[in-house]
C-alpha positions as CSV (number, residue, x, y, z in Angstrom):
1,M,47.6,26.9,35.9
2,V,51.2,25.7,35.7
3,S,53.7,28.2,35.3
4,P,56.3,27.8,32.5
5,I,59.7,27.2,33.5
6,Y,62.5,29.4,32.0
7,F,66.0,28.4,31.4
8,P,68.5,31.4,31.3
9,L,70.5,31.2,27.9
10,E,74.3,31.8,28.3
11,S,74.9,33.8,24.9
12,A,73.5,35.0,21.8
13,A,74.5,31.8,20.0
14,E,72.4,29.8,22.4
15,V,69.6,31.8,21.5
16,S,70.1,31.8,18.0
17,F,70.2,27.9,18.0
18,V,67.0,27.6,20.2
19,E,65.2,30.2,17.6
20,S,66.7,28.0,14.7
21,A,65.8,24.7,16.1
22,L,62.2,26.1,16.7
23,A,61.8,27.4,13.4
24,D,63.0,24.2,11.7
25,F,60.6,22.3,13.9
26,R,57.4,24.5,13.0
27,L,58.5,24.1,9.3
28,R,58.6,20.3,9.6
29,R,55.5,20.2,11.5
30,Q,53.5,22.3,8.9
31,S,55.0,20.3,6.0
32,E,53.8,17.0,7.7
33,L,50.2,18.7,8.3
34,Q,50.2,19.6,4.6
35,E,50.8,16.3,3.4
36,A,48.4,14.3,5.4
37,P,45.2,13.5,3.8
38,T,42.5,14.8,5.3
39,D,39.5,14.3,3.0
40,L,38.1,11.8,0.9
41,P,38.8,11.2,-2.0
42,L,42.4,10.2,-2.0
43,T,44.8,9.7,-4.9
44,K,46.7,6.4,-5.6
45,E,49.8,8.3,-5.0
46,Q,48.8,9.6,-1.4
47,W,47.6,6.1,-0.6
48,K,50.9,4.7,-1.5
49,H,52.8,6.9,0.8
50,M,50.3,6.4,3.7
51,T,51.4,4.1,6.8
52,V,49.2,1.3,7.7
53,S,47.7,3.0,10.7
54,E,46.9,6.0,8.5
55,K,45.4,3.6,5.9
56,L,43.2,2.1,8.7
57,D,42.1,5.4,9.8
58,Y,41.1,6.4,6.4
59,I,39.1,3.3,5.7
60,D,37.3,3.9,9.2
61,K,36.0,7.2,7.6
62,E,35.0,5.8,4.3
63,W,33.2,2.7,5.5
64,S,30.1,3.0,7.5
65,L,27.6,0.3,8.9
66,D,25.5,0.9,6.1
67,A,28.0,0.3,3.6
68,L,29.0,-2.9,5.1
69,R,25.2,-3.9,5.3
70,D,25.0,-3.2,1.3
71,I,27.9,-5.3,0.6
72,K,27.0,-8.1,2.9
73,P,25.1,-10.3,0.4
74,W,28.0,-9.9,-2.0
75,I,30.6,-11.0,0.7
76,L,28.6,-14.0,1.7
77,S,28.6,-15.5,-1.7
78,N,32.4,-15.1,-2.1
79,A,33.9,-17.5,0.3
80,T,37.6,-16.3,0.1
81,V,36.4,-12.5,0.8
82,L,34.1,-13.8,3.5
83,A,37.0,-15.7,5.0
84,V,39.4,-12.5,4.8
85,M,36.9,-10.4,6.3
86,D,36.0,-12.9,9.3
87,L,39.4,-13.6,10.0
88,C,40.3,-9.9,10.2
89,A,37.5,-9.0,12.1
90,E,38.5,-11.6,14.7
91,A,42.1,-10.3,14.8
92,P,41.8,-6.6,14.2
93,N,45.3,-4.7,13.8
94,T,46.9,-8.1,12.6
95,W,47.9,-9.3,9.5
96,V,45.8,-12.1,8.1
97,F,47.4,-14.0,5.2
98,F,45.7,-14.8,1.8
99,K,46.9,-18.3,2.1
100,A,45.3,-19.0,5.3
101,A,42.1,-17.3,4.0
102,C,42.2,-19.6,1.0
103,K,42.6,-22.4,3.4
104,V,39.4,-21.4,5.5
105,A,37.3,-20.7,2.3
106,R,38.5,-24.1,0.7
107,M,39.7,-22.3,-2.3
108,D,42.8,-22.4,-4.2
109,S,44.9,-19.2,-4.8
110,S,43.7,-18.6,-8.2
111,Q,39.9,-18.7,-7.2
112,G,40.9,-16.7,-4.0
113,K,42.5,-14.3,-6.1
114,G,39.8,-13.6,-8.7
115,Q,37.2,-13.1,-5.8
116,M,39.6,-10.7,-4.3
117,Q,39.9,-8.9,-7.6
118,A,36.0,-8.9,-7.9
119,L,35.9,-7.2,-4.4
120,T,37.8,-4.3,-6.0
121,K,35.3,-4.0,-8.9
122,K,32.2,-4.4,-6.6
123,T,33.6,-1.6,-4.1
124,V,35.3,0.7,-6.7
125,N,32.8,0.4,-9.7
126,Q,29.5,-0.5,-8.0
127,M,29.4,1.4,-4.6
128,G,32.1,4.4,-5.4
129,K,34.6,3.4,-2.6
130,Q,38.2,3.9,-3.1
131,T,39.2,1.2,-0.5
132,W,38.3,-2.3,0.7
133,P,37.2,-2.4,4.3
134,M,40.5,-3.5,5.1
135,V,44.3,-2.8,4.2
136,A,46.1,-5.2,1.8
137,N,50.1,-5.7,1.9
138,A,52.0,-7.6,-0.6
139,T,55.1,-7.5,1.8
140,P,53.7,-7.4,5.4
141,P,56.3,-7.3,8.1
142,G,58.0,-10.5,8.9
143,G,56.9,-11.9,5.2
144,G,54.7,-14.6,4.6
145,G,53.1,-13.1,1.2
146,L,50.1,-11.2,0.7
147,A,48.1,-10.4,4.0
148,Y,45.3,-8.1,5.1
149,M,44.3,-6.0,8.2
150,M,41.2,-4.4,9.4
151,S,40.9,-1.7,12.2
152,P,39.1,-2.5,15.4
153,A,36.3,-0.1,14.6
154,I,35.6,-1.7,11.0
155,S,36.0,-5.2,12.7
156,D,33.2,-4.3,15.2
157,L,31.0,-3.1,12.4
158,W,31.4,-6.1,10.3
159,K,30.8,-8.2,13.4
160,A,27.7,-6.2,13.9
161,V,26.5,-6.8,10.5
162,R,27.6,-10.5,10.1
163,N,25.5,-11.6,13.0
164,E,22.4,-9.7,11.7
165,S,19.6,-11.9,10.0
């Protein structure tokens, strides 16, 4: 076991400063822990204030191999959604642009948008999910327009489901 190192404090003011800083740190940390979503379901307001990393972690909890198997036939019949899923799975933790997915799917942007809106109806209304299997961002870092990102965990699950016959 490692022994703690003690630094002698010279005055009561130094002791007070250190105690105050430690108390402030504990309060901030406690506040962060209380604000962080830990369970499903999640409100839209909570989702709005989450980082991309937190959103990907949340999606990892919400989506399973079986859920992806359930939605696979629907995804296979929607070229734009399929392109987004496949492109995201090939490059997890990387933004995949909507325009690129539409090009791969050979769909114009209005058709692609309609298919992505249908994904919301499918996942939320029919499957009871709160999220897609990837994060959408209208203003990703570096610009470029609407983009999507998938976590490595969901990427692996999607690749496995996609390769099933």
